Biopython code that builds the backbone (N, CA, C, O; Angstrom):
import numpy as np
from Bio.PDB.StructureBuilder import StructureBuilder

atoms = [
    (1, "PRO", "N", (-17.299, -2.810, -5.086)),
    (1, "PRO", "CA", (-15.969, -2.357, -5.509)),
    (1, "PRO", "C", (-15.027, -3.533, -5.755)),
    (1, "PRO", "O", (-15.174, -4.599, -5.159)),
    (2, "GLY", "N", (-14.066, -3.320, -6.635)),
    (2, "GLY", "CA", (-13.076, -4.349, -6.924)),
    (2, "GLY", "C", (-11.980, -4.378, -5.877)),
    (2, "GLY", "O", (-11.929, -3.526, -4.989)),
    (3, "TYR", "N", (-11.109, -5.362, -5.986)),
    (3, "TYR", "CA", (-10.039, -5.538, -4.992)),
    (3, "TYR", "C", (-9.139, -4.305, -4.927)),
    (3, "TYR", "O", (-8.785, -3.859, -3.835)),
    (4, "GLY", "N", (-8.765, -3.752, -6.072)),
    (4, "GLY", "CA", (-7.910, -2.565, -6.092)),
    (4, "GLY", "C", (-8.540, -1.378, -5.390)),
    (4, "GLY", "O", (-7.849, -0.623, -4.706)),
    (5, "GLN", "N", (-9.848, -1.204, -5.552)),
    (5, "GLN", "CA", (-10.543, -0.109, -4.888)),
    (5, "GLN", "C", (-10.571, -0.299, -3.372)),
    (5, "GLN", "O", (-10.440, 0.663, -2.616)),
    (6, "VAL", "N", (-10.742, -1.545, -2.937)),
    (6, "VAL", "CA", (-10.736, -1.832, -1.497)),
    (6, "VAL", "C", (-9.349, -1.560, -0.916)),
    (6, "VAL", "O", (-9.232, -0.987, 0.167)),
    (7, "ILE", "N", (-8.308, -1.965, -1.626)),
    (7, "ILE", "CA", (-6.925, -1.708, -1.184)),
    (7, "ILE", "C", (-6.702, -0.201, -1.049)),
    (7, "ILE", "O", (-6.140, 0.261, -0.057)),
    (8, "THR", "N", (-7.137, 0.549, -2.034)),
    (8, "THR", "CA", (-6.983, 2.005, -2.007)),
    (8, "THR", "C", (-7.677, 2.610, -0.799)),
    (8, "THR", "O", (-7.106, 3.464, -0.121)),
    (9, "ALA", "N", (-8.899, 2.179, -0.523)),
    (9, "ALA", "CA", (-9.649, 2.710, 0.624)),
    (9, "ALA", "C", (-8.953, 2.390, 1.948)),
    (9, "ALA", "O", (-8.873, 3.243, 2.832)),
    (10, "ILE", "N", (-8.455, 1.170, 2.083)),
    (10, "ILE", "CA", (-7.755, 0.779, 3.319)),
    (10, "ILE", "C", (-6.506, 1.621, 3.500)),
    (10, "ILE", "O", (-6.231, 2.090, 4.605)),
    (11, "LEU", "N", (-5.742, 1.821, 2.428)),
    (11, "LEU", "CA", (-4.510, 2.606, 2.522)),
    (11, "LEU", "C", (-4.806, 4.058, 2.859)),
    (11, "LEU", "O", (-4.085, 4.662, 3.654)),
    (12, "GLN", "N", (-5.849, 4.630, 2.273)),
    (12, "GLN", "CA", (-6.194, 6.021, 2.555)),
    (12, "GLN", "C", (-6.592, 6.202, 4.020)),
    (12, "GLN", "O", (-6.284, 7.231, 4.620)),
    (13, "GLU", "N", (-7.264, 5.223, 4.592)),
    (13, "GLU", "CA", (-7.706, 5.307, 5.978)),
    (13, "GLU", "C", (-6.588, 4.999, 6.973)),
    (13, "GLU", "O", (-6.627, 5.469, 8.110)),
    (14, "SER", "N", (-5.602, 4.222, 6.561)),
    (14, "SER", "CA", (-4.608, 3.689, 7.496)),
    (14, "SER", "C", (-3.272, 4.414, 7.500)),
    (14, "SER", "O", (-2.492, 4.257, 8.440)),
    (15, "LEU", "N", (-2.991, 5.202, 6.471)),
    (15, "LEU", "CA", (-1.656, 5.774, 6.341)),
    (15, "LEU", "C", (-1.683, 7.289, 6.242)),
    (15, "LEU", "O", (-2.515, 7.872, 5.547)),
    (16, "GLU", "N", (-0.762, 7.906, 6.947)),
    (16, "GLU", "CA", (-0.521, 9.338, 6.810)),
    (16, "GLU", "C", (0.989, 9.546, 6.916)),
    (16, "GLU", "O", (1.594, 9.272, 7.953)),
    (17, "LEU", "N", (1.576, 10.025, 5.851)),
    (17, "LEU", "CA", (3.035, 10.187, 5.819)),
    (17, "LEU", "C", (3.490, 11.158, 6.910)),
    (17, "LEU", "O", (2.833, 12.168, 7.159)),
    (18, "PRO", "N", (4.617, 10.848, 7.560)),
    (18, "PRO", "CA", (5.107, 11.713, 8.641)),
    (18, "PRO", "C", (5.667, 13.057, 8.155)),
    (18, "PRO", "O", (5.658, 14.037, 8.900)),
    (19, "GLU", "N", (6.151, 13.106, 6.916)),
    (19, "GLU", "CA", (6.697, 14.342, 6.367)),
    (19, "GLU", "C", (6.015, 14.635, 5.031)),
    (19, "GLU", "O", (5.465, 13.740, 4.391)),
    (20, "PHE", "N", (6.062, 15.899, 4.623)),
    (20, "PHE", "CA", (5.464, 16.253, 3.346)),
    (20, "PHE", "C", (6.287, 15.630, 2.225)),
    (20, "PHE", "O", (7.517, 15.635, 2.280)),
    (21, "GLY", "N", (5.624, 15.100, 1.223)),
    (21, "GLY", "CA", (6.323, 14.515, 0.090)),
    (21, "GLY", "C", (5.551, 13.373, -0.511)),
    (21, "GLY", "O", (4.394, 13.126, -0.170)),
    (22, "GLU", "N", (6.209, 12.685, -1.407)),
    (22, "GLU", "CA", (5.583, 11.615, -2.172)),
    (22, "GLU", "C", (6.440, 10.361, -2.078)),
    (22, "GLU", "O", (7.667, 10.436, -2.015)),
    (23, "VAL", "N", (5.781, 9.210, -2.069)),
    (23, "VAL", "CA", (6.474, 7.921, -2.077)),
    (23, "VAL", "C", (5.799, 7.050, -3.127)),
    (23, "VAL", "O", (4.575, 6.923, -3.146)),
    (24, "VAL", "N", (6.601, 6.453, -3.997)),
    (24, "VAL", "CA", (6.089, 5.480, -4.962)),
    (24, "VAL", "C", (6.627, 4.119, -4.534)),
    (24, "VAL", "O", (7.835, 3.923, -4.402)),
    (25, "ALA", "N", (5.702, 3.185, -4.319)),
    (25, "ALA", "CA", (6.100, 1.861, -3.839)),
    (25, "ALA", "C", (5.446, 0.778, -4.692)),
    (25, "ALA", "O", (4.313, 0.923, -5.153)),
    (26, "LYS", "N", (6.183, -0.302, -4.889)),
    (26, "LYS", "CA", (5.638, -1.492, -5.540)),
    (26, "LYS", "C", (5.417, -2.513, -4.440)),
    (26, "LYS", "O", (6.355, -2.902, -3.743)),
    (27, "ILE", "N", (4.163, -2.950, -4.286)),
    (27, "ILE", "CA", (3.873, -3.928, -3.246)),
    (27, "ILE", "C", (3.286, -5.188, -3.863)),
    (27, "ILE", "O", (2.620, -5.159, -4.898)),
    (28, "GLU", "N", (3.559, -6.283, -3.189)),
    (28, "GLU", "CA", (3.028, -7.581, -3.605)),
    (28, "GLU", "C", (2.192, -8.116, -2.447)),
    (28, "GLU", "O", (2.678, -8.253, -1.324)),
    (29, "ILE", "N", (0.932, -8.413, -2.738)),
    (29, "ILE", "CA", (0.021, -8.922, -1.718)),
    (29, "ILE", "C", (-0.273, -10.382, -2.030)),
    (29, "ILE", "O", (-0.622, -10.733, -3.157)),
    (30, "GLY", "N", (-0.126, -11.231, -1.012)),
    (30, "GLY", "CA", (-0.419, -12.654, -1.163)),
    (30, "GLY", "C", (-1.907, -12.924, -0.996)),
    (30, "GLY", "O", (-2.643, -12.072, -0.497)),
    (31, "ARG", "N", (-2.349, -14.094, -1.405)),
    (31, "ARG", "CA", (-3.779, -14.393, -1.427)),
    (31, "ARG", "C", (-4.450, -14.359, -0.062)),
    (31, "ARG", "O", (-5.675, -14.266, 0.012)),
    (32, "GLU", "N", (-3.680, -14.432, 1.021)),
    (32, "GLU", "CA", (-4.256, -14.334, 2.363)),
    (32, "GLU", "C", (-4.407, -12.882, 2.819)),
    (32, "GLU", "O", (-4.944, -12.624, 3.896)),
    (33, "GLY", "N", (-3.927, -11.916, 1.989)),
    (33, "GLY", "CA", (-4.107, -10.504, 2.310)),
    (33, "GLY", "C", (-2.933, -9.847, 3.009)),
    (33, "GLY", "O", (-3.057, -8.725, 3.500)),
    (34, "ARG", "N", (-1.807, -10.519, 3.061)),
    (34, "ARG", "CA", (-0.614, -9.941, 3.696)),
    (34, "ARG", "C", (0.347, -9.403, 2.638)),
    (34, "ARG", "O", (0.477, -9.965, 1.551)),
    (35, "VAL", "N", (1.009, -8.315, 2.976)),
    (35, "VAL", "CA", (2.028, -7.755, 2.082)),
    (35, "VAL", "C", (3.241, -8.672, 2.138)),
    (35, "VAL", "O", (3.825, -8.870, 3.204)),
    (36, "GLU", "N", (3.617, -9.227, 1.008)),
    (36, "GLU", "CA", (4.740, -10.154, 0.948)),
    (36, "GLU", "C", (6.037, -9.456, 0.575)),
    (36, "GLU", "O", (7.120, -9.916, 0.936)),
    (37, "SER", "N", (5.932, -8.341, -0.151)),
    (37, "SER", "CA", (7.133, -7.562, -0.441)),
    (37, "SER", "C", (6.735, -6.116, -0.701)),
    (37, "SER", "O", (5.622, -5.817, -1.134)),
    (38, "CYS", "N", (7.679, -5.237, -0.422)),
    (38, "CYS", "CA", (7.475, -3.806, -0.647)),
    (38, "CYS", "C", (8.796, -3.217, -1.100)),
    (38, "CYS", "O", (9.806, -3.313, -0.402)),
    (39, "GLU", "N", (8.779, -2.612, -2.266)),
    (39, "GLU", "CA", (9.977, -1.958, -2.795)),
    (39, "GLU", "C", (9.659, -0.482, -3.004)),
    (39, "GLU", "O", (8.711, -0.132, -3.706)),
    (40, "ILE", "N", (10.462, 0.373, -2.386)),
    (40, "ILE", "CA", (10.289, 1.811, -2.568)),
    (40, "ILE", "C", (10.967, 2.194, -3.876)),
    (40, "ILE", "O", (12.183, 2.061, -4.010)),
    (41, "LEU", "N", (10.188, 2.669, -4.835)),
    (41, "LEU", "CA", (10.715, 3.024, -6.146)),
    (41, "LEU", "C", (11.188, 4.474, -6.196)),
    (41, "LEU", "O", (12.128, 4.806, -6.919)),
    (42, "LYS", "N", (10.524, 5.333, -5.418)),
    (42, "LYS", "CA", (10.882, 6.752, -5.432)),
    (42, "LYS", "C", (10.398, 7.395, -4.142)),
    (42, "LYS", "O", (9.277, 7.148, -3.699)),
    (43, "THR", "N", (11.246, 8.220, -3.543)),
    (43, "THR", "CA", (10.840, 8.997, -2.376)),
    (43, "THR", "C", (11.776, 10.188, -2.219)),
    (43, "THR", "O", (12.969, 10.093, -2.506)),
    (44, "VAL", "N", (11.236, 11.286, -1.771)),
    (44, "VAL", "CA", (12.047, 12.461, -1.489)),
    (44, "VAL", "C", (12.564, 12.375, -0.052)),
    (44, "VAL", "O", (13.665, 12.832, 0.255)),
    (45, "SER", "N", (11.751, 11.784, 0.816)),
    (45, "SER", "CA", (12.070, 11.684, 2.238)),
    (45, "SER", "C", (12.298, 10.225, 2.627)),
    (45, "SER", "O", (11.399, 9.398, 2.480)),
    (46, "SER", "N", (13.480, 9.909, 3.117)),
    (46, "SER", "CA", (13.742, 8.537, 3.549)),
    (46, "SER", "C", (12.853, 8.166, 4.734)),
    (46, "SER", "O", (12.513, 6.996, 4.913)),
    (47, "LYS", "N", (12.477, 9.154, 5.541)),
    (47, "LYS", "CA", (11.569, 8.901, 6.667)),
    (47, "LYS", "C", (10.216, 8.408, 6.156)),
    (47, "LYS", "O", (9.643, 7.478, 6.724)),
    (48, "ASN", "N", (9.701, 9.021, 5.091)),
    (48, "ASN", "CA", (8.438, 8.585, 4.502)),
    (48, "ASN", "C", (8.563, 7.185, 3.909)),
    (48, "ASN", "O", (7.673, 6.351, 4.080)),
    (49, "GLY", "N", (9.667, 6.930, 3.215)),
    (49, "GLY", "CA", (9.894, 5.611, 2.625)),
    (49, "GLY", "C", (9.947, 4.524, 3.680)),
    (49, "GLY", "O", (9.333, 3.469, 3.521)),
    (50, "ASP", "N", (10.677, 4.775, 4.758)),
    (50, "ASP", "CA", (10.767, 3.807, 5.857)),
    (50, "ASP", "C", (9.407, 3.588, 6.510)),
    (50, "ASP", "O", (9.049, 2.462, 6.855)),
    (51, "PHE", "N", (8.655, 4.670, 6.676)),
    (51, "PHE", "CA", (7.324, 4.582, 7.280)),
    (51, "PHE", "C", (6.424, 3.673, 6.441)),
    (51, "PHE", "O", (5.763, 2.785, 6.979)),
    (52, "ILE", "N", (6.397, 3.894, 5.139)),
    (52, "ILE", "CA", (5.545, 3.091, 4.259)),
    (52, "ILE", "C", (5.959, 1.623, 4.318)),
    (52, "ILE", "O", (5.111, 0.740, 4.449)),
    (53, "LYS", "N", (7.252, 1.367, 4.223)),
    (53, "LYS", "CA", (7.742, -0.021, 4.259)),
    (53, "LYS", "C", (7.336, -0.732, 5.544)),
    (53, "LYS", "O", (6.869, -1.870, 5.513)),
    (54, "ASN", "N", (7.516, -0.058, 6.663)),
    (54, "ASN", "CA", (7.200, -0.674, 7.956)),
    (54, "ASN", "C", (5.700, -0.793, 8.182)),
    (54, "ASN", "O", (5.223, -1.829, 8.645)),
    (55, "ARG", "N", (4.960, 0.244, 7.865)),
    (55, "ARG", "CA", (3.516, 0.260, 8.140)),
    (55, "ARG", "C", (2.763, -0.740, 7.258)),
    (55, "ARG", "O", (1.806, -1.365, 7.715)),
    (56, "LEU", "N", (3.182, -0.895, 6.013)),
    (56, "LEU", "CA", (2.498, -1.842, 5.135)),
    (56, "LEU", "C", (2.587, -3.270, 5.656)),
    (56, "LEU", "O", (1.663, -4.059, 5.457)),
    (57, "GLN", "N", (3.689, -3.611, 6.320)),
    (57, "GLN", "CA", (3.858, -4.961, 6.863)),
    (57, "GLN", "C", (2.852, -5.242, 7.981)),
    (57, "GLN", "O", (2.553, -6.401, 8.269)),
    (58, "GLU", "N", (2.328, -4.185, 8.610)),
    (58, "GLU", "CA", (1.378, -4.334, 9.713)),
    (58, "GLU", "C", (-0.064, -4.472, 9.243)),
    (58, "GLU", "O", (-0.918, -4.945, 9.993)),
    (59, "LEU", "N", (-0.340, -4.067, 8.015)),
    (59, "LEU", "CA", (-1.714, -4.055, 7.517)),
    (59, "LEU", "C", (-2.137, -5.420, 6.981)),
    (59, "LEU", "O", (-1.325, -6.172, 6.442)),
    (60, "LEU", "N", (-3.414, -5.718, 7.140)),
    (60, "LEU", "CA", (-3.980, -6.943, 6.597)),
    (60, "LEU", "C", (-5.100, -6.554, 5.643)),
    (60, "LEU", "O", (-6.006, -5.802, 6.004)),
    (61, "PHE", "N", (-5.030, -7.069, 4.437)),
    (61, "PHE", "CA", (-6.010, -6.779, 3.403)),
    (61, "PHE", "C", (-6.938, -7.984, 3.241)),
    (61, "PHE", "O", (-6.629, -9.064, 3.744)),
    (62, "PRO", "N", (-8.060, -7.821, 2.554)),
    (62, "PRO", "CA", (-8.983, -8.955, 2.374)),
    (62, "PRO", "C", (-8.330, -10.113, 1.611)),
    (62, "PRO", "O", (-7.461, -9.907, 0.765)),
    (63, "CYS", "N", (-8.768, -11.328, 1.931)),
    (63, "CYS", "CA", (-8.315, -12.515, 1.205)),
    (63, "CYS", "C", (-8.847, -12.459, -0.222)),
    (63, "CYS", "O", (-9.928, -11.926, -0.472)),
    (64, "PHE", "N", (-8.085, -13.007, -1.143)),
    (64, "PHE", "CA", (-8.469, -12.976, -2.551)),
    (64, "PHE", "C", (-9.789, -13.710, -2.806)),
    (64, "PHE", "O", (-10.595, -13.276, -3.629)),
    (65, "ASN", "N", (-10.008, -14.832, -2.092)),
    (65, "ASN", "CA", (-11.204, -15.626, -2.382)),
    (65, "ASN", "C", (-12.489, -14.868, -2.059)),
    (65, "ASN", "O", (-13.551, -15.225, -2.569)),
    (66, "GLU", "N", (-12.418, -13.824, -1.217)),
    (66, "GLU", "CA", (-13.594, -12.991, -0.950)),
    (66, "GLU", "C", (-14.020, -12.238, -2.215)),
    (66, "GLU", "O", (-15.163, -11.793, -2.323)),
    (67, "PHE", "N", (-13.094, -12.098, -3.168)),
    (67, "PHE", "CA", (-13.360, -11.387, -4.414)),
    (67, "PHE", "C", (-13.369, -12.316, -5.625)),
    (67, "PHE", "O", (-13.458, -11.864, -6.767)),
    (68, "GLY", "N", (-13.276, -13.611, -5.364)),
    (68, "GLY", "CA", (-13.285, -14.580, -6.458)),
    (68, "GLY", "C", (-11.999, -14.595, -7.269)),
    (68, "GLY", "O", (-11.991, -15.044, -8.415)),
    (69, "LEU", "N", (-10.906, -14.105, -6.679)),
    (69, "LEU", "CA", (-9.616, -14.066, -7.381)),
    (69, "LEU", "C", (-8.884, -15.392, -7.206)),
    (69, "LEU", "O", (-8.884, -15.962, -6.115)),
    (70, "THR", "N", (-8.266, -15.880, -8.265)),
    (70, "THR", "CA", (-7.553, -17.154, -8.201)),
    (70, "THR", "C", (-6.036, -16.987, -8.197)),
    (70, "THR", "O", (-5.304, -17.971, -8.095)),
    (71, "ASP", "N", (-5.561, -15.744, -8.307)),
    (71, "ASP", "CA", (-4.114, -15.496, -8.301)),
    (71, "ASP", "C", (-3.523, -15.849, -6.931)),
    (71, "ASP", "O", (-4.219, -15.824, -5.916)),
    (72, "ASN", "N", (-2.233, -16.177, -6.924)),
    (72, "ASN", "CA", (-1.530, -16.402, -5.666)),
    (72, "ASN", "C", (-0.990, -15.098, -5.081)),
    (72, "ASN", "O", (-0.831, -14.964, -3.868)),
    (73, "ARG", "N", (-0.709, -14.136, -5.971)),
    (73, "ARG", "CA", (-0.186, -12.827, -5.559)),
    (73, "ARG", "C", (-0.679, -11.771, -6.540)),
    (73, "ARG", "O", (-0.947, -12.049, -7.709)),
    (74, "LEU", "N", (-0.790, -10.557, -6.025)),
    (74, "LEU", "CA", (-1.096, -9.420, -6.890)),
    (74, "LEU", "C", (-0.069, -8.333, -6.633)),
    (74, "LEU", "O", (0.313, -8.084, -5.489)),
    (75, "ASP", "N", (0.379, -7.682, -7.708)),
    (75, "ASP", "CA", (1.331, -6.574, -7.603)),
    (75, "ASP", "C", (0.612, -5.259, -7.849)),
    (75, "ASP", "O", (-0.242, -5.153, -8.729)),
    (76, "PHE", "N", (0.975, -4.261, -7.054)),
    (76, "PHE", "CA", (0.443, -2.916, -7.214)),
    (76, "PHE", "C", (1.591, -1.925, -7.143)),
    (76, "PHE", "O", (2.493, -2.083, -6.321)),
    (77, "THR", "N", (1.571, -0.919, -7.981)),
    (77, "THR", "CA", (2.479, 0.215, -7.851)),
    (77, "THR", "C", (1.608, 1.378, -7.410)),
    (77, "THR", "O", (0.679, 1.781, -8.110)),
    (78, "ILE", "N", (1.927, 1.912, -6.234)),
    (78, "ILE", "CA", (1.067, 2.909, -5.592)),
    (78, "ILE", "C", (1.870, 4.163, -5.282)),
    (78, "ILE", "O", (3.013, 4.083, -4.833)),
    (79, "THR", "N", (1.271, 5.311, -5.523)),
    (79, "THR", "CA", (1.873, 6.589, -5.161)),
    (79, "THR", "C", (1.158, 7.119, -3.931)),
    (79, "THR", "O", (-0.052, 7.344, -3.942)),
    (80, "PHE", "N", (1.929, 7.311, -2.875)),
    (80, "PHE", "CA", (1.417, 7.888, -1.635)),
    (80, "PHE", "C", (1.855, 9.346, -1.591)),
    (80, "PHE", "O", (2.989, 9.669, -1.944)),
    (81, "HIS", "N", (0.958, 10.223, -1.158)),
    (81, "HIS", "CA", (1.337, 11.624, -1.014)),
    (81, "HIS", "C", (0.446, 12.288, 0.019)),
    (81, "HIS", "O", (-0.654, 11.822, 0.314)),
    (82, "ASN", "N", (0.946, 13.383, 0.556)),
    (82, "ASN", "CA", (0.178, 14.152, 1.515)),
    (82, "ASN", "C", (-0.834, 15.017, 0.793)),
    (82, "ASN", "O", (-0.597, 15.461, -0.330)),
    (83, "VAL", "N", (-1.943, 15.250, 1.432)),
    (83, "VAL", "CA", (-2.919, 16.181, 0.900)),
    (83, "VAL", "C", (-2.530, 17.553, 1.437)),
    (83, "VAL", "O", (-2.381, 17.740, 2.645)),
    (84, "GLU", "N", (-2.370, 18.499, 0.537)),
    (84, "GLU", "CA", (-1.972, 19.837, 0.942)),
    (84, "GLU", "C", (-3.209, 20.615, 1.398)),
    (84, "GLU", "O", (-4.211, 20.694, 0.688)),
    (85, "ASN", "N", (-3.112, 21.184, 2.593)),
    (85, "ASN", "CA", (-4.208, 21.991, 3.127)),
    (85, "ASN", "C", (-4.090, 23.419, 2.602)),
    (85, "ASN", "O", (-3.009, 24.006, 2.622)),
    (86, "ARG", "N", (-5.184, 23.964, 2.142)),
    (86, "ARG", "CA", (-5.159, 25.333, 1.628)),
    (86, "ARG", "C", (-6.125, 26.184, 2.392)),
    (86, "ARG", "O", (-6.254, 27.376, 2.111)),
]
sb = StructureBuilder()
sb.init_structure("model")
sb.init_model(0)
sb.init_chain("A")
sb.init_seg("    ")
for serial, (resi, resn, name, xyz) in enumerate(atoms, 1):
    if name == "N":
        sb.init_residue(resn, " ", resi, " ")
    sb.init_atom(name, np.array(xyz, "f"), 0.0, 1.0, " ", f" {name:<3s}", serial, name[0])
structure = sb.get_structure()
């Protein structure tokens, strides 16, 4: 899998929004795998937005060199949402 797919898998396993809703965030990951910035672009619940901002700072992602990437930073725009149980 590529770096984006690994990031997606880590986020799916590590995050569960505290309230129902959606959060769109722009994150910047540095080459060592740490989130260097997080901007909430859209959220219905400020609690969810705060949760994403705080929780992302705690996560560590793989280093870029493990994937042969030469960039110093990568930007991702990610939509987080709850899975509705039916």
